A tleap script that builds the chain and sets N, CA, C and O, in Angstrom:
source leaprc.protein.ff14SB
mol = sequence {
  NMET ASP LEU ALA VAL GLN VAL TYR GLN ILE
  SER ARG ALA PHE PRO ARG SER GLU MET TYR
  ALA LEU THR SER GLN LEU ALA ARG SER VAL
  THR SER VAL ALA ALA ASN ILE ALA GLU GLY
  HIE ALA ARG GLY THR ALA ARG ASP TYR ALA
  GLN PHE LEU ALA ILE ALA ARG GLY SER LEU
  MET GLU THR GLU THR LEU LEU ASN LEU ALA
  VAL ARG LEU ASP TYR ILE ARG HIE GLU LYS
  ALA LEU PRO SER PHE ASP LEU ILE THR GLN
  ILE SER LYS MET LEU THR SER LEU ARG HIE
  LYS ILE LEU ASP ARG VAL CPRO
}
set mol.1.N position { 160.268 86.801 -72.055 }
set mol.1.CA position { 160.784 87.207 -70.768 }
set mol.1.C position { 162.238 87.662 -70.887 }
set mol.1.O position { 162.647 88.621 -70.232 }
set mol.2.N position { 163.022 86.970 -71.726 }
set mol.2.CA position { 164.421 87.372 -71.910 }
set mol.2.C position { 164.508 88.788 -72.469 }
set mol.2.O position { 165.357 89.578 -72.059 }
set mol.3.N position { 163.622 89.095 -73.405 }
set mol.3.CA position { 163.616 90.438 -73.982 }
set mol.3.C position { 163.289 91.476 -72.913 }
set mol.3.O position { 163.919 92.533 -72.863 }
set mol.4.N position { 162.328 91.189 -72.072 }
set mol.4.CA position { 161.954 92.132 -71.018 }
set mol.4.C position { 163.139 92.400 -70.092 }
set mol.4.O position { 163.392 93.548 -69.725 }
set mol.5.N position { 163.856 91.359 -69.719 }
set mol.5.CA position { 165.025 91.536 -68.862 }
set mol.5.C position { 166.067 92.403 -69.558 }
set mol.5.O position { 166.625 93.317 -68.951 }
set mol.6.N position { 166.328 92.118 -70.835 }
set mol.6.CA position { 167.298 92.917 -71.591 }
set mol.6.C position { 166.898 94.387 -71.639 }
set mol.6.O position { 167.721 95.271 -71.402 }
set mol.7.N position { 165.646 94.637 -71.942 }
set mol.7.CA position { 165.179 96.020 -72.083 }
set mol.7.C position { 165.218 96.748 -70.739 }
set mol.7.O position { 165.584 97.922 -70.684 }
set mol.8.N position { 164.852 96.074 -69.675 }
set mol.8.CA position { 164.932 96.695 -68.352 }
set mol.8.C position { 166.378 97.066 -68.029 }
set mol.8.O position { 166.645 98.145 -67.498 }
set mol.9.N position { 167.303 96.172 -68.349 }
set mol.9.CA position { 168.712 96.454 -68.079 }
set mol.9.C position { 169.207 97.624 -68.927 }
set mol.9.O position { 169.939 98.481 -68.431 }
set mol.10.N position { 168.818 97.667 -70.183 }
set mol.10.CA position { 169.215 98.761 -71.069 }
set mol.10.C position { 168.672 100.085 -70.561 }
set mol.10.O position { 169.385 101.089 -70.550 }
set mol.11.N position { 167.421 100.092 -70.143 }
set mol.11.CA position { 166.773 101.358 -69.772 }
set mol.11.C position { 167.331 101.955 -68.473 }
set mol.11.O position { 167.069 103.118 -68.165 }
set mol.12.N position { 168.084 101.181 -67.729 }
set mol.12.CA position { 168.733 101.719 -66.526 }
set mol.12.C position { 169.706 102.854 -66.865 }
set mol.12.O position { 169.986 103.714 -66.030 }
set mol.13.N position { 170.214 102.842 -68.093 }
set mol.13.CA position { 171.183 103.863 -68.518 }
set mol.13.C position { 170.505 105.149 -69.001 }
set mol.13.O position { 171.180 106.144 -69.265 }
set mol.14.N position { 169.189 105.133 -69.117 }
set mol.14.CA position { 168.479 106.327 -69.597 }
set mol.14.C position { 168.583 107.443 -68.560 }
set mol.14.O position { 168.747 107.180 -67.369 }
set mol.15.N position { 168.489 108.669 -69.012 }
set mol.15.CA position { 168.500 109.793 -68.062 }
set mol.15.C position { 167.323 109.703 -67.089 }
set mol.15.O position { 166.255 109.198 -67.436 }
set mol.16.N position { 167.530 110.191 -65.886 }
set mol.16.CA position { 166.459 110.180 -64.877 }
set mol.16.C position { 165.243 110.965 -65.351 }
set mol.16.O position { 164.114 110.665 -64.962 }
set mol.17.N position { 165.470 111.951 -66.174 }
set mol.17.CA position { 164.357 112.757 -66.679 }
set mol.17.C position { 163.393 111.933 -67.538 }
set mol.17.O position { 162.264 112.359 -67.782 }
set mol.18.N position { 163.828 110.767 -67.993 }
set mol.18.CA position { 162.986 109.894 -68.824 }
set mol.18.C position { 162.260 108.825 -68.011 }
set mol.18.O position { 161.541 107.999 -68.574 }
set mol.19.N position { 162.445 108.838 -66.691 }
set mol.19.CA position { 161.875 107.778 -65.861 }
set mol.19.C position { 160.362 107.635 -66.058 }
set mol.19.O position { 159.850 106.518 -66.120 }
set mol.20.N position { 159.661 108.740 -66.155 }
set mol.20.CA position { 158.203 108.685 -66.279 }
set mol.20.C position { 157.743 108.872 -67.716 }
set mol.20.O position { 156.546 108.993 -67.977 }
set mol.21.N position { 158.683 108.896 -68.639 }
set mol.21.CA position { 158.341 109.065 -70.052 }
set mol.21.C position { 158.781 107.822 -70.824 }
set mol.21.O position { 158.113 106.789 -70.779 }
set mol.22.N position { 159.885 107.922 -71.517 }
set mol.22.CA position { 160.337 106.831 -72.378 }
set mol.22.C position { 160.606 105.541 -71.604 }
set mol.22.O position { 160.224 104.462 -72.058 }
set mol.23.N position { 161.242 105.632 -70.469 }
set mol.23.CA position { 161.550 104.435 -69.672 }
set mol.23.C position { 160.269 103.707 -69.276 }
set mol.23.O position { 160.171 102.487 -69.408 }
set mol.24.N position { 159.311 104.451 -68.802 }
set mol.24.CA position { 158.042 103.866 -68.381 }
set mol.24.C position { 157.283 103.251 -69.561 }
set mol.24.O position { 156.740 102.150 -69.458 }
set mol.25.N position { 157.254 103.960 -70.655 }
set mol.25.CA position { 156.540 103.468 -71.834 }
set mol.25.C position { 157.207 102.207 -72.382 }
set mol.25.O position { 156.524 101.272 -72.802 }
set mol.26.N position { 158.515 102.182 -72.378 }
set mol.26.CA position { 159.259 101.019 -72.845 }
set mol.26.C position { 159.006 99.815 -71.939 }
set mol.26.O position { 158.828 98.697 -72.423 }
set mol.27.N position { 158.989 100.042 -70.638 }
set mol.27.CA position { 158.712 98.954 -69.695 }
set mol.27.C position { 157.313 98.383 -69.909 }
set mol.27.O position { 157.124 97.167 -69.885 }
set mol.28.N position { 156.342 99.257 -70.119 }
set mol.28.CA position { 154.966 98.784 -70.348 }
set mol.28.C position { 154.865 97.977 -71.635 }
set mol.28.O position { 154.226 96.925 -71.657 }
set mol.29.N position { 155.487 98.459 -72.705 }
set mol.29.CA position { 155.361 97.755 -73.984 }
set mol.29.C position { 156.051 96.393 -73.955 }
set mol.29.O position { 155.506 95.413 -74.463 }
set mol.30.N position { 157.247 96.324 -73.363 }
set mol.30.CA position { 157.969 95.052 -73.372 }
set mol.30.C position { 157.316 94.028 -72.446 }
set mol.30.O position { 157.323 92.836 -72.752 }
set mol.31.N position { 156.755 94.466 -71.327 }
set mol.31.CA position { 156.079 93.506 -70.452 }
set mol.31.C position { 154.755 93.046 -71.058 }
set mol.31.O position { 154.282 91.951 -70.755 }
set mol.32.N position { 154.165 93.864 -71.901 }
set mol.32.CA position { 152.915 93.484 -72.562 }
set mol.32.C position { 153.101 92.329 -73.534 }
set mol.32.O position { 152.161 91.576 -73.792 }
set mol.33.N position { 154.296 92.183 -74.071 }
set mol.33.CA position { 154.539 91.095 -75.023 }
set mol.33.C position { 154.282 89.753 -74.339 }
set mol.33.O position { 153.411 88.991 -74.758 }
set mol.34.N position { 155.033 89.476 -73.304 }
set mol.34.CA position { 154.886 88.190 -72.601 }
set mol.34.C position { 153.516 88.062 -71.935 }
set mol.34.O position { 152.929 86.979 -71.923 }
set mol.35.N position { 153.010 89.156 -71.386 }
set mol.35.CA position { 151.712 89.108 -70.698 }
set mol.35.C position { 150.588 88.752 -71.660 }
set mol.35.O position { 149.700 87.975 -71.308 }
set mol.36.N position { 150.611 89.306 -72.866 }
set mol.36.CA position { 149.552 88.991 -73.836 }
set mol.36.C position { 149.659 87.569 -74.359 }
set mol.36.O position { 148.641 86.930 -74.626 }
set mol.37.N position { 150.876 87.064 -74.509 }
set mol.37.CA position { 151.046 85.666 -74.912 }
set mol.37.C position { 150.449 84.761 -73.839 }
set mol.37.O position { 149.711 83.826 -74.150 }
set mol.38.N position { 150.766 85.035 -72.591 }
set mol.38.CA position { 150.261 84.215 -71.484 }
set mol.38.C position { 148.742 84.311 -71.369 }
set mol.38.O position { 148.062 83.297 -71.213 }
set mol.39.N position { 148.217 85.522 -71.447 }
set mol.39.CA position { 146.767 85.684 -71.321 }
set mol.39.C position { 146.039 85.000 -72.467 }
set mol.39.O position { 145.017 84.347 -72.258 }
set mol.40.N position { 146.559 85.149 -73.665 }
set mol.40.CA position { 145.932 84.502 -74.819 }
set mol.40.C position { 145.945 82.992 -74.706 }
set mol.40.O position { 144.972 82.329 -75.065 }
set mol.41.N position { 147.040 82.447 -74.210 }
set mol.41.CA position { 147.139 80.996 -74.050 }
set mol.41.C position { 146.131 80.487 -73.036 }
set mol.41.O position { 145.642 79.363 -73.149 }
set mol.42.N position { 145.822 81.307 -72.052 }
set mol.42.CA position { 144.882 80.901 -71.003 }
set mol.42.C position { 143.422 81.036 -71.442 }
set mol.42.O position { 142.526 80.530 -70.768 }
set mol.43.N position { 143.184 81.701 -72.544 }
set mol.43.CA position { 141.813 81.858 -73.034 }
set mol.43.C position { 141.273 80.529 -73.546 }
set mol.43.O position { 142.024 79.582 -73.780 }
set mol.44.N position { 139.975 80.481 -73.712 }
set mol.44.CA position { 139.334 79.225 -74.068 }
set mol.44.C position { 139.352 78.840 -75.531 }
set mol.44.O position { 139.122 77.676 -75.861 }
set mol.45.N position { 139.617 79.780 -76.414 }
set mol.45.CA position { 139.525 79.448 -77.828 }
set mol.45.C position { 140.802 79.782 -78.581 }
set mol.45.O position { 141.586 80.639 -78.174 }
set mol.46.N position { 140.984 79.083 -79.683 }
set mol.46.CA position { 142.135 79.339 -80.543 }
set mol.46.C position { 142.056 80.737 -81.152 }
set mol.46.O position { 143.072 81.412 -81.319 }
set mol.47.N position { 140.856 81.154 -81.476 }
set mol.47.CA position { 140.681 82.487 -82.067 }
set mol.47.C position { 141.103 83.586 -81.078 }
set mol.47.O position { 141.741 84.565 -81.466 }
set mol.48.N position { 140.743 83.415 -79.806 }
set mol.48.CA position { 141.177 84.369 -78.778 }
set mol.48.C position { 142.697 84.373 -78.651 }
set mol.48.O position { 143.319 85.432 -78.566 }
set mol.49.N position { 143.286 83.185 -78.638 }
set mol.49.CA position { 144.732 83.073 -78.531 }
set mol.49.C position { 145.410 83.801 -79.692 }
set mol.49.O position { 146.366 84.551 -79.493 }
set mol.50.N position { 144.911 83.575 -80.889 }
set mol.50.CA position { 145.477 84.232 -82.074 }
set mol.50.C position { 145.370 85.749 -81.960 }
set mol.50.O position { 146.289 86.468 -82.353 }
set mol.51.N position { 144.265 86.231 -81.430 }
set mol.51.CA position { 144.080 87.678 -81.261 }
set mol.51.C position { 145.099 88.246 -80.269 }
set mol.51.O position { 145.673 89.310 -80.502 }
set mol.52.N position { 145.314 87.538 -79.176 }
set mol.52.CA position { 146.281 88.010 -78.189 }
set mol.52.C position { 147.709 87.936 -78.718 }
set mol.52.O position { 148.553 88.748 -78.339 }
set mol.53.N position { 147.984 86.971 -79.587 }
set mol.53.CA position { 149.301 86.914 -80.222 }
set mol.53.C position { 149.505 88.131 -81.122 }
set mol.53.O position { 150.608 88.673 -81.196 }
set mol.54.N position { 148.457 88.555 -81.796 }
set mol.54.CA position { 148.542 89.761 -82.632 }
set mol.54.C position { 148.793 90.997 -81.773 }
set mol.54.O position { 149.569 91.876 -82.148 }
set mol.55.N position { 148.138 91.055 -80.632 }
set mol.55.CA position { 148.346 92.179 -79.711 }
set mol.55.C position { 149.782 92.153 -79.181 }
set mol.55.O position { 150.424 93.197 -79.071 }
set mol.56.N position { 150.283 90.960 -78.853 }
set mol.56.CA position { 151.658 90.818 -78.375 }
set mol.56.C position { 152.641 91.306 -79.433 }
set mol.56.O position { 153.627 91.968 -79.110 }
set mol.57.N position { 152.376 90.981 -80.691 }
set mol.57.CA position { 153.257 91.431 -81.773 }
set mol.57.C position { 153.210 92.951 -81.904 }
set mol.57.O position { 154.233 93.577 -82.181 }
set mol.58.N position { 152.051 93.544 -81.709 }
set mol.58.CA position { 151.950 94.999 -81.729 }
set mol.58.C position { 152.785 95.626 -80.616 }
set mol.58.O position { 153.464 96.629 -80.839 }
set mol.59.N position { 152.737 95.047 -79.432 }
set mol.59.CA position { 153.556 95.531 -78.316 }
set mol.59.C position { 155.042 95.343 -78.612 }
set mol.59.O position { 155.869 96.168 -78.226 }
set mol.60.N position { 155.369 94.260 -79.294 }
set mol.60.CA position { 156.751 94.003 -79.677 }
set mol.60.C position { 157.254 95.086 -80.633 }
set mol.60.O position { 158.375 95.573 -80.494 }
set mol.61.N position { 156.421 95.453 -81.595 }
set mol.61.CA position { 156.807 96.494 -82.544 }
set mol.61.C position { 156.904 97.862 -81.863 }
set mol.61.O position { 157.732 98.693 -82.233 }
set mol.62.N position { 156.057 98.079 -80.876 }
set mol.62.CA position { 156.144 99.310 -80.089 }
set mol.62.C position { 157.476 99.350 -79.335 }
set mol.62.O position { 158.137 100.387 -79.279 }
set mol.63.N position { 157.855 98.221 -78.764 }
set mol.63.CA position { 159.127 98.129 -78.054 }
set mol.63.C position { 160.289 98.436 -78.994 }
set mol.63.O position { 161.205 99.177 -78.637 }
set mol.64.N position { 160.249 97.873 -80.177 }
set mol.64.CA position { 161.306 98.123 -81.165 }
set mol.64.C position { 161.394 99.609 -81.511 }
set mol.64.O position { 162.486 100.171 -81.595 }
set mol.65.N position { 160.258 100.228 -81.707 }
set mol.65.CA position { 160.221 101.655 -82.041 }
set mol.65.C position { 160.799 102.495 -80.906 }
set mol.65.O position { 161.568 103.425 -81.150 }
set mol.66.N position { 160.436 102.176 -79.683 }
set mol.66.CA position { 160.931 102.937 -78.537 }
set mol.66.C position { 162.434 102.736 -78.328 }
set mol.66.O position { 163.141 103.666 -77.942 }
set mol.67.N position { 162.915 101.522 -78.583 }
set mol.67.CA position { 164.357 101.298 -78.508 }
set mol.67.C position { 165.093 102.100 -79.576 }
set mol.67.O position { 166.150 102.675 -79.319 }
set mol.68.N position { 164.519 102.130 -80.780 }
set mol.68.CA position { 165.111 102.939 -81.852 }
set mol.68.C position { 165.152 104.410 -81.463 }
set mol.68.O position { 166.127 105.106 -81.746 }
set mol.69.N position { 164.111 104.871 -80.825 }
set mol.69.CA position { 164.080 106.262 -80.372 }
set mol.69.C position { 165.182 106.508 -79.335 }
set mol.69.O position { 165.859 107.535 -79.380 }
set mol.70.N position { 165.358 105.584 -78.419 }
set mol.70.CA position { 166.408 105.725 -77.405 }
set mol.70.C position { 167.790 105.796 -78.053 }
set mol.70.O position { 168.655 106.552 -77.610 }
set mol.71.N position { 167.987 105.007 -79.099 }
set mol.71.CA position { 169.257 105.063 -79.832 }
set mol.71.C position { 169.410 106.420 -80.514 }
set mol.71.O position { 170.474 107.037 -80.443 }
set mol.72.N position { 168.362 106.880 -81.167 }
set mol.72.CA position { 168.425 108.160 -81.882 }
set mol.72.C position { 168.616 109.341 -80.938 }
set mol.72.O position { 169.191 110.359 -81.324 }
set mol.73.N position { 168.142 109.213 -79.718 }
set mol.73.CA position { 168.328 110.273 -78.718 }
set mol.73.C position { 169.668 110.140 -77.987 }
set mol.73.O position { 169.968 110.911 -77.076 }
set mol.74.N position { 170.458 109.163 -78.394 }
set mol.74.CA position { 171.770 108.894 -77.781 }
set mol.74.C position { 171.689 108.498 -76.310 }
set mol.74.O position { 172.613 108.767 -75.542 }
set mol.75.N position { 170.586 107.861 -75.916 }
set mol.75.CA position { 170.487 107.339 -74.563 }
set mol.75.C position { 171.265 106.023 -74.445 }
set mol.75.O position { 171.775 105.679 -73.379 }
set mol.76.N position { 171.342 105.300 -75.562 }
set mol.76.CA position { 172.114 104.055 -75.627 }
set mol.76.C position { 172.768 103.963 -77.004 }
set mol.76.O position { 172.298 104.554 -77.975 }
set mol.77.N position { 173.850 103.215 -77.060 }
set mol.77.CA position { 174.503 102.978 -78.348 }
set mol.77.C position { 173.763 101.855 -79.075 }
set mol.77.O position { 173.220 100.947 -78.446 }
set mol.78.N position { 173.751 101.931 -80.380 }
set mol.78.CA position { 173.078 100.912 -81.183 }
set mol.78.C position { 173.645 99.522 -80.876 }
set mol.78.O position { 172.900 98.544 -80.820 }
set mol.79.N position { 174.949 99.441 -80.680 }
set mol.79.CA position { 175.595 98.155 -80.402 }
set mol.79.C position { 175.045 97.532 -79.119 }
set mol.79.O position { 174.907 96.313 -79.024 }
set mol.80.N position { 174.738 98.363 -78.150 }
set mol.80.CA position { 174.194 97.874 -76.877 }
set mol.80.C position { 172.767 97.336 -77.060 }
set mol.80.O position { 172.359 96.391 -76.384 }
set mol.81.N position { 172.029 97.943 -77.971 }
set mol.81.CA position { 170.647 97.528 -78.219 }
set mol.81.C position { 170.543 96.392 -79.232 }
set mol.81.O position { 169.484 95.777 -79.362 }
set mol.82.N position { 171.619 96.110 -79.943 }
set mol.82.CA position { 171.580 95.112 -81.017 }
set mol.82.C position { 171.069 93.737 -80.581 }
set mol.82.O position { 170.263 93.146 -81.299 }
set mol.83.N position { 171.504 93.200 -79.432 }
set mol.83.CA position { 170.942 91.903 -79.017 }
set mol.83.C position { 169.417 91.956 -78.835 }
set mol.83.O position { 168.725 90.982 -79.130 }
set mol.84.N position { 168.906 93.070 -78.358 }
set mol.84.CA position { 167.454 93.203 -78.200 }
set mol.84.C position { 166.768 93.294 -79.557 }
set mol.84.O position { 165.709 92.699 -79.758 }
set mol.85.N position { 167.361 94.029 -80.485 }
set mol.85.CA position { 166.787 94.106 -81.831 }
set mol.85.C position { 166.766 92.723 -82.489 }
set mol.85.O position { 165.795 92.363 -83.154 }
set mol.86.N position { 167.834 91.957 -82.299 }
set mol.86.CA position { 167.878 90.601 -82.851 }
set mol.86.C position { 166.807 89.714 -82.228 }
set mol.86.O position { 166.152 88.937 -82.922 }
set mol.87.N position { 166.634 89.834 -80.928 }
set mol.87.CA position { 165.617 89.042 -80.239 }
set mol.87.C position { 164.217 89.458 -80.664 }
set mol.87.O position { 163.329 88.615 -80.788 }
set mol.88.N position { 164.016 90.734 -80.883 }
set mol.88.CA position { 162.721 91.224 -81.371 }
set mol.88.C position { 162.399 90.584 -82.719 }
set mol.88.O position { 161.269 90.152 -82.947 }
set mol.89.N position { 163.378 90.521 -83.605 }
set mol.89.CA position { 163.169 89.892 -84.918 }
set mol.89.C position { 162.785 88.430 -84.768 }
set mol.89.O position { 161.864 87.956 -85.433 }
set mol.90.N position { 163.487 87.713 -83.898 }
set mol.90.CA position { 163.179 86.296 -83.678 }
set mol.90.C position { 161.785 86.106 -83.095 }
set mol.90.O position { 161.033 85.242 -83.547 }
set mol.91.N position { 161.443 86.897 -82.107 }
set mol.91.CA position { 160.130 86.784 -81.468 }
set mol.91.C position { 159.026 87.129 -82.454 }
set mol.91.O position { 157.984 86.474 -82.473 }
set mol.92.N position { 159.242 88.139 -83.264 }
set mol.92.CA position { 158.248 88.521 -84.266 }
set mol.92.C position { 157.965 87.368 -85.230 }
set mol.92.O position { 156.810 87.087 -85.551 }
set mol.93.N position { 159.011 86.716 -85.680 }
set mol.93.CA position { 158.849 85.564 -86.583 }
set mol.93.C position { 158.095 84.437 -85.888 }
set mol.93.O position { 157.222 83.807 -86.485 }
set mol.94.N position { 158.436 84.181 -84.614 }
set mol.94.CA position { 157.758 83.110 -83.876 }
set mol.94.C position { 156.284 83.421 -83.663 }
set mol.94.O position { 155.432 82.548 -83.827 }
set mol.95.N position { 155.981 84.661 -83.299 }
set mol.95.CA position { 154.579 85.043 -83.078 }
set mol.95.C position { 153.774 84.934 -84.366 }
set mol.95.O position { 152.650 84.431 -84.362 }
set mol.96.N position { 154.345 85.402 -85.456 }
set mol.96.CA position { 153.655 85.343 -86.755 }
set mol.96.C position { 153.399 83.899 -87.161 }
set mol.96.O position { 152.295 83.555 -87.583 }
set mol.97.N position { 154.416 83.057 -87.035 }
set mol.97.CA position { 154.281 81.647 -87.393 }
set mol.97.C position { 153.252 80.938 -86.514 }
set mol.97.O position { 152.399 80.210 -87.021 }
set mol.98.N position { 153.329 81.146 -85.215 }
set mol.98.CA position { 152.383 80.507 -84.295 }
set mol.98.C position { 150.957 80.965 -84.573 }
set mol.98.O position { 150.028 80.157 -84.581 }
set mol.99.N position { 150.791 82.247 -84.798 }
set mol.99.CA position { 149.450 82.784 -85.075 }
set mol.99.C position { 148.871 82.157 -86.340 }
set mol.99.O position { 147.700 81.779 -86.361 }
set mol.100.N position { 149.673 82.043 -87.386 }
set mol.100.CA position { 149.195 81.427 -88.634 }
set mol.100.C position { 148.824 79.961 -88.428 }
set mol.100.O position { 147.812 79.496 -88.953 }
set mol.101.N position { 149.629 79.239 -87.674 }
set mol.101.CA position { 149.329 77.824 -87.412 }
set mol.101.C position { 148.025 77.674 -86.628 }
set mol.101.O position { 147.228 76.775 -86.895 }
set mol.102.N position { 147.822 78.554 -85.672 }
set mol.102.CA position { 146.595 78.490 -84.884 }
set mol.102.C position { 145.385 78.816 -85.761 }
set mol.102.O position { 144.373 78.117 -85.714 }
set mol.103.N position { 145.491 79.868 -86.552 }
set mol.103.CA position { 144.358 80.262 -87.405 }
set mol.103.C position { 144.068 79.249 -88.502 }
set mol.103.O position { 142.924 79.132 -88.941 }
set mol.104.N position { 145.078 78.517 -88.952 }
set mol.104.CA position { 144.862 77.473 -89.958 }
set mol.104.C position { 143.994 76.349 -89.418 }
set mol.104.O position { 143.337 75.651 -90.191 }
set mol.105.N position { 143.982 76.164 -88.104 }
set mol.105.CA position { 143.199 75.096 -87.476 }
set mol.105.C position { 141.797 75.555 -87.075 }
set mol.105.O position { 140.959 74.736 -86.697 }
set mol.106.N position { 141.545 76.856 -87.155 }
set mol.106.CA position { 140.233 77.377 -86.755 }
set mol.106.C position { 139.251 77.185 -87.902 }
set mol.106.O position { 139.525 77.576 -89.036 }
set mol.107.N position { 138.090 76.572 -87.596 }
set mol.107.CA position { 137.087 76.348 -88.666 }
set mol.107.C position { 136.462 77.618 -89.161 }
set mol.107.O position { 135.612 77.581 -90.050 }
savepdb mol mol.pdb
quit
């Protein structure tokens, strides 16, 4: 959720012409991270949860790619995006670790 708030705040600086393009795509990808974690946790099986964690990680990597694109297009400075990139790295490690722990318990 913290990452989503950060990304929403960052994307406010994007040009209006990107509202229905990069801004929208970035909002969808970053909200999918937390949404997939929550949905997976609510599922009935560990295997389902692990699958949704993998999907969440994919959305996280999509978010990272879109943020990198925004930096390369000079919509934001790299320094402004750095806290989000750091948080993406932390979340990625947590998702990977949690997914492995869950799958280790699946028969």
